[in-house]
PDB file as gemmi writes it, atoms N, CA and C in Angstrom:
CRYST1    1.000    1.000    1.000  90.00  90.00  90.00 P 1                      
ATOM      1  N   MET A   1     -18.906  -6.220   6.913  1.00  0.00           N  
ATOM      2  CA  MET A   1     -18.115  -5.048   6.595  1.00  0.00           C  
ATOM      3  C   MET A   1     -19.031  -3.995   5.981  1.00  0.00           C  
ATOM      4  N   ALA A   2     -18.942  -2.792   6.494  1.00  0.00           N  
ATOM      5  CA  ALA A   2     -19.757  -1.701   5.972  1.00  0.00           C  
ATOM      6  C   ALA A   2     -19.134  -1.160   4.696  1.00  0.00           C  
ATOM      7  N   SER A   3     -19.977  -0.696   3.815  1.00  0.00           N  
ATOM      8  CA  SER A   3     -19.475  -0.105   2.577  1.00  0.00           C  
ATOM      9  C   SER A   3     -20.134   1.252   2.375  1.00  0.00           C  
ATOM     10  N   THR A   4     -19.540   2.025   1.490  1.00  0.00           N  
ATOM     11  CA  THR A   4     -20.032   3.362   1.216  1.00  0.00           C  
ATOM     12  C   THR A   4     -19.932   3.621  -0.276  1.00  0.00           C  
ATOM     13  N   THR A   5     -20.581   4.657  -0.712  1.00  0.00           N  
ATOM     14  CA  THR A   5     -20.516   5.066  -2.110  1.00  0.00           C  
ATOM     15  C   THR A   5     -19.700   6.341  -2.190  1.00  0.00           C  
ATOM     16  N   ILE A   6     -18.760   6.367  -3.131  1.00  0.00           N  
ATOM     17  CA  ILE A   6     -17.982   7.583  -3.349  1.00  0.00           C  
ATOM     18  C   ILE A   6     -18.175   8.026  -4.793  1.00  0.00           C  
ATOM     19  N   GLN A   7     -18.031   9.311  -5.025  1.00  0.00           N  
ATOM     20  CA  GLN A   7     -18.157   9.830  -6.383  1.00  0.00           C  
ATOM     21  C   GLN A   7     -16.766  10.086  -6.937  1.00  0.00           C  
ATOM     22  N   ILE A   8     -16.497   9.506  -8.107  1.00  0.00           N  
ATOM     23  CA  ILE A   8     -15.234   9.746  -8.792  1.00  0.00           C  
ATOM     24  C   ILE A   8     -15.532  10.021 -10.257  1.00  0.00           C  
ATOM     25  N   ASP A   9     -14.622  10.719 -10.903  1.00  0.00           N  
ATOM     26  CA  ASP A   9     -14.801  11.059 -12.313  1.00  0.00           C  
ATOM     27  C   ASP A   9     -14.803   9.802 -13.184  1.00  0.00           C  
ATOM     28  N   LYS A  10     -15.542   9.872 -14.292  1.00  0.00           N  
ATOM     29  CA  LYS A  10     -15.635   8.733 -15.194  1.00  0.00           C  
ATOM     30  C   LYS A  10     -14.278   8.362 -15.784  1.00  0.00           C  
ATOM     31  N   ASP A  11     -13.418   9.352 -16.033  1.00  0.00           N  
ATOM     32  CA  ASP A  11     -12.099   9.027 -16.575  1.00  0.00           C  
ATOM     33  C   ASP A  11     -11.250   8.275 -15.547  1.00  0.00           C  
ATOM     34  N   LEU A  12     -11.478   8.518 -14.254  1.00  0.00           N  
ATOM     35  CA  LEU A  12     -10.782   7.776 -13.217  1.00  0.00           C  
ATOM     36  C   LEU A  12     -11.286   6.326 -13.180  1.00  0.00           C  
ATOM     37  N   VAL A  13     -12.573   6.136 -13.367  1.00  0.00           N  
ATOM     38  CA  VAL A  13     -13.130   4.781 -13.422  1.00  0.00           C  
ATOM     39  C   VAL A  13     -12.492   4.024 -14.584  1.00  0.00           C  
ATOM     40  N   ALA A  14     -12.346   4.684 -15.723  1.00  0.00           N  
ATOM     41  CA  ALA A  14     -11.720   4.051 -16.889  1.00  0.00           C  
ATOM     42  C   ALA A  14     -10.267   3.679 -16.573  1.00  0.00           C  
ATOM     43  N   SER A  15      -9.568   4.558 -15.884  1.00  0.00           N  
ATOM     44  CA  SER A  15      -8.175   4.271 -15.508  1.00  0.00           C  
ATOM     45  C   SER A  15      -8.102   3.099 -14.538  1.00  0.00           C  
ATOM     46  N   LEU A  16      -9.041   3.036 -13.615  1.00  0.00           N  
ATOM     47  CA  LEU A  16      -9.073   1.907 -12.678  1.00  0.00           C  
ATOM     48  C   LEU A  16      -9.326   0.594 -13.421  1.00  0.00           C  
ATOM     49  N   LYS A  17     -10.225   0.625 -14.385  1.00  0.00           N  
ATOM     50  CA  LYS A  17     -10.493  -0.580 -15.183  1.00  0.00           C  
ATOM     51  C   LYS A  17      -9.233  -1.040 -15.903  1.00  0.00           C  
ATOM     52  N   GLU A  18      -8.468  -0.089 -16.457  1.00  0.00           N  
ATOM     53  CA  GLU A  18      -7.236  -0.426 -17.164  1.00  0.00           C  
ATOM     54  C   GLU A  18      -6.173  -0.972 -16.216  1.00  0.00           C  
ATOM     55  N   ALA A  19      -6.193  -0.528 -14.959  1.00  0.00           N  
ATOM     56  CA  ALA A  19      -5.169  -0.918 -13.994  1.00  0.00           C  
ATOM     57  C   ALA A  19      -5.422  -2.289 -13.370  1.00  0.00           C  
ATOM     58  N   ARG A  20      -6.581  -2.863 -13.583  1.00  0.00           N  
ATOM     59  CA  ARG A  20      -6.892  -4.169 -13.006  1.00  0.00           C  
ATOM     60  C   ARG A  20      -5.862  -5.218 -13.409  1.00  0.00           C  
ATOM     61  N   GLU A  21      -5.563  -6.099 -12.471  1.00  0.00           N  
ATOM     62  CA  GLU A  21      -4.633  -7.196 -12.750  1.00  0.00           C  
ATOM     63  C   GLU A  21      -5.346  -8.371 -13.421  1.00  0.00           C  
ATOM     64  N   TYR A  22      -6.612  -8.482 -13.168  1.00  0.00           N  
ATOM     65  CA  TYR A  22      -7.427  -9.505 -13.811  1.00  0.00           C  
ATOM     66  C   TYR A  22      -8.850  -8.957 -13.930  1.00  0.00           C  
ATOM     67  N   PRO A  23      -9.601  -9.433 -14.912  1.00  0.00           N  
ATOM     68  CA  PRO A  23     -10.905  -8.816 -15.248  1.00  0.00           C  
ATOM     69  C   PRO A  23     -11.909  -8.725 -14.095  1.00  0.00           C  
ATOM     70  N   ARG A  24     -11.943  -9.690 -13.214  1.00  0.00           N  
ATOM     71  CA  ARG A  24     -12.949  -9.683 -12.147  1.00  0.00           C  
ATOM     72  C   ARG A  24     -12.440  -9.060 -10.842  1.00  0.00           C  
ATOM     73  N   GLN A  25     -11.276  -8.435 -10.894  1.00  0.00           N  
ATOM     74  CA  GLN A  25     -10.746  -7.766  -9.708  1.00  0.00           C  
ATOM     75  C   GLN A  25     -11.658  -6.592  -9.357  1.00  0.00           C  
ATOM     76  N   THR A  26     -12.043  -6.521  -8.100  1.00  0.00           N  
ATOM     77  CA  THR A  26     -12.939  -5.440  -7.681  1.00  0.00           C  
ATOM     78  C   THR A  26     -12.148  -4.151  -7.491  1.00  0.00           C  
ATOM     79  N   TYR A  27     -12.878  -3.037  -7.555  1.00  0.00           N  
ATOM     80  CA  TYR A  27     -12.232  -1.751  -7.295  1.00  0.00           C  
ATOM     81  C   TYR A  27     -11.704  -1.720  -5.869  1.00  0.00           C  
ATOM     82  N   ASN A  28     -12.410  -2.335  -4.954  1.00  0.00           N  
ATOM     83  CA  ASN A  28     -11.984  -2.386  -3.559  1.00  0.00           C  
ATOM     84  C   ASN A  28     -10.621  -3.065  -3.441  1.00  0.00           C  
ATOM     85  N   GLU A  29     -10.458  -4.221  -4.102  1.00  0.00           N  
ATOM     86  CA  GLU A  29      -9.179  -4.932  -4.082  1.00  0.00           C  
ATOM     87  C   GLU A  29      -8.080  -4.090  -4.732  1.00  0.00           C  
ATOM     88  N   LEU A  30      -8.413  -3.492  -5.855  1.00  0.00           N  
ATOM     89  CA  LEU A  30      -7.440  -2.701  -6.599  1.00  0.00           C  
ATOM     90  C   LEU A  30      -6.977  -1.483  -5.792  1.00  0.00           C  
ATOM     91  N   ILE A  31      -7.920  -0.768  -5.216  1.00  0.00           N  
ATOM     92  CA  ILE A  31      -7.581   0.425  -4.429  1.00  0.00           C  
ATOM     93  C   ILE A  31      -6.790   0.039  -3.191  1.00  0.00           C  
ATOM     94  N   ARG A  32      -7.161  -1.061  -2.555  1.00  0.00           N  
ATOM     95  CA  ARG A  32      -6.429  -1.539  -1.378  1.00  0.00           C  
ATOM     96  C   ARG A  32      -4.968  -1.836  -1.745  1.00  0.00           C  
ATOM     97  N   LYS A  33      -4.769  -2.501  -2.885  1.00  0.00           N  
ATOM     98  CA  LYS A  33      -3.412  -2.814  -3.329  1.00  0.00           C  
ATOM     99  C   LYS A  33      -2.646  -1.537  -3.695  1.00  0.00           C  
ATOM    100  N   MET A  34      -3.312  -0.599  -4.368  1.00  0.00           N  
ATOM    101  CA  MET A  34      -2.667   0.670  -4.724  1.00  0.00           C  
ATOM    102  C   MET A  34      -2.235   1.421  -3.465  1.00  0.00           C  
ATOM    103  N   LEU A  35      -3.069   1.420  -2.447  1.00  0.00           N  
ATOM    104  CA  LEU A  35      -2.725   2.089  -1.187  1.00  0.00           C  
ATOM    105  C   LEU A  35      -1.508   1.443  -0.539  1.00  0.00           C  
ATOM    106  N   GLN A  36      -1.433   0.116  -0.586  1.00  0.00           N  
ATOM    107  CA  GLN A  36      -0.280  -0.571   0.003  1.00  0.00           C  
ATOM    108  C   GLN A  36       1.001  -0.214  -0.743  1.00  0.00           C  
ATOM    109  N   VAL A  37       0.929  -0.185  -2.064  1.00  0.00           N  
ATOM    110  CA  VAL A  37       2.095   0.199  -2.874  1.00  0.00           C  
ATOM    111  C   VAL A  37       2.491   1.639  -2.551  1.00  0.00           C  
ATOM    112  N   PHE A  38       1.512   2.528  -2.459  1.00  0.00           N  
ATOM    113  CA  PHE A  38       1.775   3.931  -2.131  1.00  0.00           C  
ATOM    114  C   PHE A  38       2.473   4.049  -0.775  1.00  0.00           C  
ATOM    115  N   LYS A  39       1.973   3.317   0.224  1.00  0.00           N  
ATOM    116  CA  LYS A  39       2.575   3.365   1.560  1.00  0.00           C  
ATOM    117  C   LYS A  39       4.004   2.845   1.535  1.00  0.00           C  
ATOM    118  N   ASP A  40       4.247   1.769   0.792  1.00  0.00           N  
ATOM    119  CA  ASP A  40       5.588   1.202   0.695  1.00  0.00           C  
ATOM    120  C   ASP A  40       6.552   2.188   0.041  1.00  0.00           C  
ATOM    121  N   VAL A  41       6.103   2.837  -1.025  1.00  0.00           N  
ATOM    122  CA  VAL A  41       6.949   3.818  -1.715  1.00  0.00           C  
ATOM    123  C   VAL A  41       7.228   5.006  -0.799  1.00  0.00           C  
ATOM    124  N   LYS A  42       6.203   5.449  -0.105  1.00  0.00           N  
ATOM    125  CA  LYS A  42       6.359   6.590   0.814  1.00  0.00           C  
ATOM    126  C   LYS A  42       7.363   6.246   1.919  1.00  0.00           C  
ATOM    127  N   LYS A  43       7.267   5.047   2.455  1.00  0.00           N  
ATOM    128  CA  LYS A  43       8.181   4.616   3.505  1.00  0.00           C  
ATOM    129  C   LYS A  43       9.611   4.556   2.962  1.00  0.00           C  
ATOM    130  N   ARG A  44       9.781   4.029   1.749  1.00  0.00           N  
ATOM    131  CA  ARG A  44      11.101   3.941   1.134  1.00  0.00           C  
ATOM    132  C   ARG A  44      11.672   5.341   0.878  1.00  0.00           C  
ATOM    133  N   ASN A  45      10.818   6.265   0.436  1.00  0.00           N  
ATOM    134  CA  ASN A  45      11.273   7.634   0.193  1.00  0.00           C  
ATOM    135  C   ASN A  45      11.704   8.307   1.494  1.00  0.00           C  
ATOM    136  N   GLN A  46      10.984   8.028   2.577  1.00  0.00           N  
ATOM    137  CA  GLN A  46      11.364   8.595   3.868  1.00  0.00           C  
ATOM    138  C   GLN A  46      12.727   8.060   4.288  1.00  0.00           C  
ATOM    139  N   TYR A  47      12.985   6.788   4.019  1.00  0.00           N  
ATOM    140  CA  TYR A  47      14.268   6.189   4.347  1.00  0.00           C  
ATOM    141  C   TYR A  47      15.370   6.828   3.506  1.00  0.00           C  
ATOM    142  N   ASP A  48      15.098   7.020   2.204  1.00  0.00           N  
ATOM    143  CA  ASP A  48      16.075   7.657   1.318  1.00  0.00           C  
ATOM    144  C   ASP A  48      16.380   9.082   1.770  1.00  0.00           C  
ATOM    145  N   GLU A  49      15.347   9.818   2.171  1.00  0.00           N  
ATOM    146  CA  GLU A  49      15.546  11.181   2.666  1.00  0.00           C  
ATOM    147  C   GLU A  49      16.377  11.173   3.948  1.00  0.00           C  
ATOM    148  N   PHE A  50      16.117  10.199   4.813  1.00  0.00           N  
ATOM    149  CA  PHE A  50      16.871  10.057   6.048  1.00  0.00           C  
ATOM    150  C   PHE A  50      18.348   9.819   5.740  1.00  0.00           C  
ATOM    151  N   LEU A  51      18.637   8.902   4.816  1.00  0.00           N  
ATOM    152  CA  LEU A  51      20.022   8.637   4.436  1.00  0.00           C  
ATOM    153  C   LEU A  51      20.672   9.870   3.828  1.00  0.00           C  
ATOM    154  N   HIS A  52      19.929  10.563   2.997  1.00  0.00           N  
ATOM    155  CA  HIS A  52      20.460  11.771   2.364  1.00  0.00           C  
ATOM    156  C   HIS A  52      20.857  12.803   3.408  1.00  0.00           C  
ATOM    157  N   LYS A  53      20.005  12.995   4.413  1.00  0.00           N  
ATOM    158  CA  LYS A  53      20.301  13.985   5.458  1.00  0.00           C  
ATOM    159  C   LYS A  53      21.539  13.576   6.256  1.00  0.00           C  
ATOM    160  N   ILE A  54      21.675  12.290   6.525  1.00  0.00           N  
ATOM    161  CA  ILE A  54      22.845  11.800   7.255  1.00  0.00           C  
ATOM    162  C   ILE A  54      24.112  12.036   6.436  1.00  0.00           C  
ATOM    163  N   GLN A  55      24.021  11.792   5.145  1.00  0.00           N  
ATOM    164  CA  GLN A  55      25.196  11.911   4.279  1.00  0.00           C  
ATOM    165  C   GLN A  55      25.579  13.363   3.991  1.00  0.00           C  
ATOM    166  N   GLN A  56      24.651  14.286   4.139  1.00  0.00           N  
ATOM    167  CA  GLN A  56      24.929  15.684   3.821  1.00  0.00           C  
ATOM    168  C   GLN A  56      26.126  16.236   4.599  1.00  0.00           C  
ATOM    169  N   ALA A  57      26.200  15.928   5.876  1.00  0.00           N  
ATOM    170  CA  ALA A  57      27.291  16.457   6.697  1.00  0.00           C  
ATOM    171  C   ALA A  57      28.636  15.934   6.198  1.00  0.00           C  
ATOM    172  N   LYS A  58      28.706  14.653   5.905  1.00  0.00           N  
ATOM    173  CA  LYS A  58      29.959  14.070   5.426  1.00  0.00           C  
ATOM    174  C   LYS A  58      30.330  14.630   4.055  1.00  0.00           C  
ATOM    175  N   MET A  59      29.343  14.782   3.181  1.00  0.00           N  
ATOM    176  CA  MET A  59      29.609  15.326   1.854  1.00  0.00           C  
ATOM    177  C   MET A  59      30.095  16.766   1.959  1.00  0.00           C  
ATOM    178  N   LYS A  60      29.509  17.521   2.871  1.00  0.00           N  
ATOM    179  CA  LYS A  60      29.951  18.911   3.072  1.00  0.00           C  
ATOM    180  C   LYS A  60      31.408  18.919   3.521  1.00  0.00           C  
ATOM    181  N   GLU A  61      31.725  18.010   4.430  1.00  0.00           N  
ATOM    182  CA  GLU A  61      33.104  17.899   4.916  1.00  0.00           C  
ATOM    183  C   GLU A  61      34.060  17.541   3.776  1.00  0.00           C  
ATOM    184  N   LEU A  62      33.661  16.637   2.924  1.00  0.00           N  
ATOM    185  CA  LEU A  62      34.518  16.200   1.825  1.00  0.00           C  
ATOM    186  C   LEU A  62      34.665  17.254   0.736  1.00  0.00           C  
ATOM    187  N   TRP A  63      33.592  17.958   0.452  1.00  0.00           N  
ATOM    188  CA  TRP A  63      33.603  18.891  -0.676  1.00  0.00           C  
ATOM    189  C   TRP A  63      34.020  20.305  -0.291  1.00  0.00           C  
ATOM    190  N   ASP A  64      33.675  20.722   0.906  1.00  0.00           N  
ATOM    191  CA  ASP A  64      34.020  22.085   1.341  1.00  0.00           C  
ATOM    192  C   ASP A  64      35.331  22.058   2.114  1.00  0.00           C  
ATOM    193  N   ASN A  65      36.433  22.071   1.372  1.00  0.00           N  
ATOM    194  CA  ASN A  65      37.719  22.086   2.045  1.00  0.00           C  
ATOM    195  C   ASN A  65      38.675  23.002   1.289  1.00  0.00           C  
ATOM    196  N   LYS A  66      39.717  23.396   1.955  1.00  0.00           N  
ATOM    197  CA  LYS A  66      40.662  24.367   1.402  1.00  0.00           C  
ATOM    198  C   LYS A  66      41.389  23.836   0.168  1.00  0.00           C  
ATOM    199  N   GLU A  67      41.693  22.536   0.157  1.00  0.00           N  
ATOM    200  CA  GLU A  67      42.408  21.957  -0.980  1.00  0.00           C  
ATOM    201  C   GLU A  67      41.612  22.096  -2.267  1.00  0.00           C  
ATOM    202  N   ASP A  68      40.317  21.825  -2.220  1.00  0.00           N  
ATOM    203  CA  ASP A  68      39.466  21.958  -3.404  1.00  0.00           C  
ATOM    204  C   ASP A  68      39.362  23.420  -3.838  1.00  0.00           C  
ATOM    205  N   GLU A  69      39.246  24.308  -2.863  1.00  0.00           N  
ATOM    206  CA  GLU A  69      39.142  25.730  -3.181  1.00  0.00           C  
ATOM    207  C   GLU A  69      40.409  26.228  -3.865  1.00  0.00           C  
ATOM    208  N   ALA A  70      41.550  25.703  -3.457  1.00  0.00           N  
ATOM    209  CA  ALA A  70      42.820  26.093  -4.069  1.00  0.00           C  
ATOM    210  C   ALA A  70      42.851  25.676  -5.535  1.00  0.00           C  
ATOM    211  N   TRP A  71      42.338  24.510  -5.844  1.00  0.00           N  
ATOM    212  CA  TRP A  71      42.308  24.031  -7.227  1.00  0.00           C  
ATOM    213  C   TRP A  71      41.353  24.853  -8.086  1.00  0.00           C  
ATOM    214  N   GLU A  72      40.265  25.317  -7.499  1.00  0.00           N  
ATOM    215  CA  GLU A  72      39.299  26.130  -8.240  1.00  0.00           C  
ATOM    216  C   GLU A  72      39.919  27.447  -8.699  1.00  0.00           C  
ATOM    217  N   ASN A  73      40.823  27.995  -7.897  1.00  0.00           N  
ATOM    218  CA  ASN A  73      41.440  29.286  -8.199  1.00  0.00           C  
ATOM    219  C   ASN A  73      42.773  29.159  -8.934  1.00  0.00           C  
ATOM    220  N   ALA A  74      43.196  27.931  -9.251  1.00  0.00           N  
ATOM    221  CA  ALA A  74      44.491  27.724  -9.922  1.00  0.00           C  
ATOM    222  C   ALA A  74      44.453  28.178 -11.367  1.00  0.00           C  
TER     223      ALA A  74                                                      
END                                                                             
């Protein structure tokens, strides 16, 4: 497996050290796991946004009606 060197700020290195699950966990393992968590969260958020868009039409139908408007002006 090929590897490369990247430059990151020293405060980020300190944060990575704090985020380790165990002392000998490599940055490679940690970053790989962080990326997987990020992808999972992103996928879940896309699903939530999808559900929200689907529900918008029904909510508009339920909330935007003459009966509710009549009560607002009572």
